[in-house]
N, C-alpha and C positions, 0 to 999 in steps of 0.2 A: 390461465397460464400453464402451459405444457411443463410438467415435471421430467428433466430426462435422468439418464441413469446415473449422471454423476451426481445430481444431484440426493439419490437414495443411497449413495455412500456416504455422503457429506453429513445428512442431517434426517436420519429415518425415525428416528424417536417422535420430532415436531410433524412430519406428515401426514399420517393417520388421523391426528387433533384436527389439522386443519380442513381434512377431505371430510371431516364428518359433520364440520358446522358452517355451513357456508355465509350465514350471517355476520360470523366474527372473523372469516377468511382475511379480508384484506387487513386488519388489523395483527391478526396472528403471522401472516405471511411476513408482514414488514418486521415483526419481534423475530422470527426466524432470522432473515435479512441481517438485522442487527446483532444478533449473536454471533452469524458466522463471520460478520466483518469484525469485531472484536478479537474471535482470534486471530484473524487474518491482522489485525494491527498487532498483535502483541506479536506474534512470528517478524514482521518488518520491524518490530523495535530491536528486538534482538540482533537483527541482519543489520541493523544502523550499526550497533556496536562490535558486532564480526568486521563490518567493511571499515570502522576505524581503527581495530587492530590491523589490518591487511594494509591499510593504507601508506603506510611508512615503507613497504617494500614495493611497491606496485603502485600504478598510475591509474586514474580515473575510468580510462576505456580498457583496459584489459582488466580490471573488477568487474566491469558491466558484463565483458564478455565471458567472463566464467560464472556469473551469477546467471545471465540467460541463456548462455551455453547450454550448461547441466540444465537451467530450468527447462528450456526445448526440449533435452534428451529425455526429461521426465514426461512433459505434458502429453508430444505427440503421440510415443505410445498409448498411454490414458485415453488419448480421443479415438485415437483408432480401435483399440481393444472394447472400448464401451460405445463404438458407432458412434459418437457424436454429429450432430448433424452440423455442416461446416456452412459457414457464411453463404449467401445467393451471390451466383456469379457478380450483378450489378452492384454490391457490397463489398468487391474484394478490394475495390481501390482505397474505399473511404477506411476501410478494416485495418489495410495496409498501412496507411496514412497513419492511423490511430497508433498501430502498435510501432512504428518508427519514431511519431511525438513522443510517445510514454516510454517505453524500455528502449529506446536509444538517446533520446534528448534529454527526456527528464531525469534516467538515471546518471547520466556522466555528469549533468550539473549537480545531482544529488552528490556523486562520490567525490566531486573536486570541493564541495562545500566542506562534507567530512575529512579533507585535507586540512581546512585552516581552524576546523572549530572541534568541538567536543561533541562525542556521539548525542551526549544530551540536549546540549545547545543546540545543534542542528536539529535534531528531533522537536525541539518547541518552538523553530519557526517552520518546521513541516505539520505542526499540529495547527498551524492557523489555516489547513485546508478546508475545514468546514465552512471558515465566512468565506473563502474563496469559493469554494463549489454554490454554495447559498446566493449568491452573488451574480455568477456569471450564470446558473440556472434560472433566477430572474430575469436577467440581461436577454437571454435565450427565449425566455418563456415556455421554459420547460417545468417549473417549480415554483408555485407562487409562493412569496415569504410569508409566515406568521408570526405572531409576537410571540408565543409557546415556542415555535423551532427559535426565533432569533434568541430569546432567553436562554435556551436549554445550552444552545452553542456556545452563549457568551459565556455562560456559566463555567463549561467544560475548559473551556481555552484559559477563561482565568484560572482557575484550577490548576492548570499546568503552568502557568505562569509563575505561582506562588509556590509550586514544588519544585520548581528550580530557580527560583530567584536569588535565594542565598549562595548561591554557586555563579552567581554572575562575576563577582568581583574577582573572584581567581580564573578567570577566565584567559586561553592561551592568546599571547599578541596575536592582533590584526583576526582575532575571532569575527568581527562583525561583517568581513569579506564571505565568510562562510554563511554567516545568518542570510546576506542579503541575496547570495546566489541560491541558497535554499527557497527563500520567497517566492523569486523568481521560477525555480523548478515548480515549485506549488502550482502556479497559475498553469502549467502544463497537465497536471494531475488533476484539477481541476475542471479543465474541459474534457479530458478524456473521461473524466467520471460521468458528465453529465450527456456527453454525446455517444457514449456506447449505451446505452440500454437500447433503444430501438435496434440496434443489428443483435445485440446479444437474444433478445425474443424474437428475433427474424431466424436467428440459428440455433445456437445451444450456449451456454457459456464456456463449456471445455473447448467446441472448435472456435468459437471466436478467440479466446485464449491462445490456442495453439497457432492461426496464423497470426495476430498481432505481436506475439513473441516472437516468433520464427523469424517476421520480417525483421524485428529489431534486433535479435541475434546476428542475423546475417550481414544486414548494415555494419555494427560492431565488431567481425571481425574482418569485412572487407577494408575497414579503417585500420584494425588492429596490425593486419597483414603490410597494409603500405605503409604503417608508420615503423613497423617493426617493433612494437610496443609490447605486442602477445609473447615475444621471445622472454617477457621477464618471469614466464611462468616456468622456465626450465630452471629455473634460480629457486623453486619455492621448497621451504624443509617439509616436513612431514606434519608437523603440526600448524602450517599454514594452507596443507594441501586438505586438512580434515576441517580447518575453518572455511575454504573455499568450497569444498565440496554440501557444507552444509548453508553456506549462502547459497547454493543453487538449487539444494533440494527444500529446505525448509523457508529460504525469505525469498527464492524465485519461485519454484512449481506449486509448493503447498499455500502459501502465501497470498497469490495473486489465483491460484486455481479457486479460495474461498473467496477473494474479494469480487470477482466476476458473477460468483453463485450469488453474492450478497446483493449486488447491485440487478443483478435480476430478478430480485424480491423486494430489496428496499428501495425508498426513494433516495437520489444520489446525495442530498444533505446529509440525510439518517446515516447514510453507510459515511460518507466523512466524517462525520460526527465522531466517530468510532477512533479514527487517526487519533483522538487525544490520551489514548491509551499506551500511545505508540513509545513518547519520550521514557514513560514510567518502565516500560519494558528495557528501552536503550539503557538509560541512567543505570539501572539493575545489572545489568549482564556487563556494563561497562566498568563497575566497580572493580569486577574479579578480573577482566582482561586488561583494561588500561590503569586502573588504581584513579577514576574517576569518583569524587567524593559524593556522598547519600546523605542528606539531614533530614530531621522529623517533618521538614516541610513537604519532602514528597509524600507522606501517609495522609497527610492534610490534603495536598493536591488531589491525591489518589479518591479519597470522597470526594472532592466536589468534581472531580472527571466524570466519575458514576452517576452523581446527580444529574448533572449537565445531559448526560446521556439519556437517563429515564425521562426528564422532563421533554427532551426534543423528541423522545419514540412514545412516547404514551399519549400522544396526540390523536386522535381517529384521521386518516386520509381522507 
């Protein structure tokens, strides 16, 4: 596998070890991908809490514009400066379609879901991504199911459920709508995870991300201008702009540079399995921003989450 300059910036400590031992290369590469994906999922969890914080004063399309407009302004210069390899001409349409489906459709649904329910509950629904990715990968014959992967994913998802179960009774009215919308959005991300890997390998993680994110951001901006929803940004206060900039830089550019780097190295199911740490990060930050409660179950759930990740990723590819 070609190692690009972006990967050297993200995980330099791992790469020499991988290159010295060819017999262990596949498994170590998978572990590097999983480690990168965990950091990405943690950033994504904090982005859920930020989105929940901003949802009261904005709308789903405007929040997506903020996240991916700023994110693209960070990703594009990085791709150019690092001389990332762009998708081949024959792949442009497919990469653009994946970008529109993910950075456009998925995140509009994601933001709608967070307007109905809490960050923790929405992230709980999002944490079913490993199951969806595993099923989609099997249906498309991209990745075979194994008993160990299934057990690991199941433990991780159950860990999330246990971590957040105590908060279900205090959910806001109509929260079930948010969870159903998030489950629909999860299918978009599952297909993105499974279908992205060959395009990333033929180009580069950063080049693939820049084209897809740019397509999604352009479509969102067009919708925002046509509907007038983008005008909401004129009324943002300083704290809202600070949160919005973090949403674009941390929850947008950084999180998804890391995500596609993880998909380049590890299998779709193993990468998706790290999404189970997302609600933990979301719940912790949402406690500070919007007063969502945390219980002792969160700690127990966190232990189960990492146990599940270890089980699913410790099997030889």
